[in-house]
N, C-alpha and C positions, 0 to 999 in steps of 0.2 A: 450474625450477631449472636453471641453466647450470653445467656443470662444465668447467673448463679444466684441461689438463695439458700438461706439456712433458717429453720424454725426450731426454737428451743421450747420445750414443755417442761415447766418446773415441777420438780418432784412435790407431790402433795397438793398441787393446784387443782381445784375442782373443775369438772367438765362444764364448759360453757357453750351452749348450743349457737348462740349468736356469733360468738367468736369462731367457732368451727365453720360456720357458713361463710364468714368473711374470709377464712383461710382458703376454703375451696374456691371461691370466686377469684382471689388473688392468684392461686396456683393455676386456674384455667387461663387467666390472662397472660401469665408468664409463659405457659406452654403454647399459647396461640402466637405470642410474639416470636418465640423461638422458632416455631414452624416457618414463619415468613423468611427465615435466613437460610432456607434449604438450598440445595444444589441443583444445577441443570447438568444433565449428561447429554453431550453432543455427539451425534452419529459421526460427524466428521468435522474438523476444525480448519482444514485446508482444502480448497478447491482450485484445480488448474484448468484453464480455459484457453483454447485457441479459436478466436471468432472467425466467422466467414468474411471473405472480402466485402468491404463496404458495410459491415455491421455496425449499426450506430449505438447499440447498447448490448452490454454483456451481463447476463444475469447468473447468479450462483445461489443455490438453496442450502441452508444449513438446518437439518432437522435436529430437534432436541427433545428430551423427556425430563419432567420434573421428577427426579428419583428421590426426593426427600419425603418426609412423613407429613408435610403440611404445604400450604400454598406458597408460591414464590412469585414475587413482583420484580419484573424487569424494570429497574428504576432509570437506567440511562443506557443509550447506545450512541457511541461515537465512532465516525469513520475518519481515516487518515487524511482525506482531502475532500474538496467540494465536488470532485468528479464521481464520488461514490456515495450512494445513499443506502440506507437499511430500512427495510419494511417489515413491520409486525403487525398482525391482525389485532392483537391485544397485549396488555402488560402483565396481567395476573393469570397463573396457571396453577391448577390444583394438583395435588399429589397424584402422581402416575399419568398426568395429562401430557399429551404430546403437542409440539407446536413447530413452526418453521420460520426461521428468519431468512428473508430474501435480500440479497446484496445486489445492487444495480450499478454498474460501472459504465460511464460514457467515455469512450476513447478520445473523441475529439481528434486532434492531430498527433496524438502519442503514438510512438513505435517502440519496438522491443519489449523486453520483459517489464511488466508493471506489477507491483506488489501493493495491495490495498489491504489495510487492516481494519477490523471492526472490533471494538472494544465493548463488551456487554457487562453491565454492572448490575448485580442483585444485592441482596443482603450478606453474600458471602464475603469472606476476608479479602479475597483476590478476585479481580475481574476475569472473565473469559476473554480470550483474544482469538479471533478468527482471522484467517488469511485468504484472500482471493487473489490468485496469481493468474495474470493474464498475458499471454504471449502474442504480441501483435506483429505480424511479419513486416519486416523492413521493405521499402520500396526501392532500395539500393544497397550495395555492399561497397566497402572500402578495402582495398588490399593492405592498408596501413592505417591503424587508428590514431597514430601520432608521428611526428618527425622530430629528430634531435641532432645536434652537432656538438662537437667538443670545442671548448674554448681554445683559440689559437690555432685550430685545424682549418684547412681550406674551406671557403664557404661554397662548396660545390652544391648546385641544385639537387633537390630530391624530388621524386615523382610519386603522387598518389593515383592509383588507377581506380576509377569508379565505374561500376557496372549497375545499370538499372534493372531491377526485377519486376517492376510494374510498368506495363506498356503505356499507361497514361501519365507516368511520371517523367520528369526531365530535370536536369541540373541547370538552373537558370543563370547563376553567377556565383563567383567566389571573391572574397575580399579579406585581406590581412587586417586584423584589428589592432596591430601594432606596427609602428613605422620602421621597426627594426627588421621587418620581413617583407618580402615581395611575393605575391601569389598570382599565378596566371592560369587561366582556364582554356583548355583546348578541347574541342569536340572531335572525338575519333569517329563516332557513328551516331548521328543524331538520335536522341531518345533511348540510346542503348549504352554507348561507352563514352567516358570522358577521361581526361588526364589533367591533373592539377600539378603544376611545377611551383615549388616553394624554394626560396633562397633567403638566407639572412644577409643583410647588408654588410655586417661585420661579425667576426667571431672573436673579437678582442676581449670581450667580457661576457658575463651571464645576461641573457636576454630571454624573457618568456613572453609568449604571445598566443594568439588563436587565429585560425583562418576560418572564416564564416562561409558555409555552403548554403546558399539559397536553393531550396528544392521546390519544385511545382509538381504536386502529387495527383490531381489538382488540389488546390488549397496550399497556401505557401507555408513552408516551414524552414527554420534555419537550424543547421547542425554545425557544431564546433569541432575542429580538429586542433588539439594542442600542438604547438611548436616551441622548441626551446634550444638555446645554446647554453650548455651546461659544463661544469668542471668534469 
């Protein structure tokens, strides 16, 4: 917050001690308010973490310093989703004082790259945005992320090869969510390799759908593979 003021002393006006004291008090208040709008300097604004297998919580620390000439109040901290929380020991930091914001992310059943933002608001014009990037290893791999066919082309079946990378995980079932496609699951090697065969019932027009893969990791999770007949 920027505070601007101007004081005019009229030529020839006699000195007034009471008025001068009031001026000093007002000036002190203005400087105090202006100090609360200072900046925080962050040691880092991005943290990248790869959690250990089975890790239930991922933590990242963002150290900062109040580099302004007065106290700074952290008025609000917001995270991008309920799976991430932000912890601060206090809200007000004096000039030159250091602090640390701790971000805690709960993966749950999430996999792959997770980007979680933390928005920190003080009296500054723009908020500070922090990023916690977490790479959670997948329990399986697909050799093809999607399938497509051309309109009026043969509706030849296509295959997705699935390889499990986690011994405790397995592919339990597959299901087409659109009646325009058929999906069949075949076990090549139990708990290790599977094959999914997908075929459109017709390619006479544009059709879009998804094939749902139910994965037991343990703990059930559904992954979707896009399928499409397109121009």
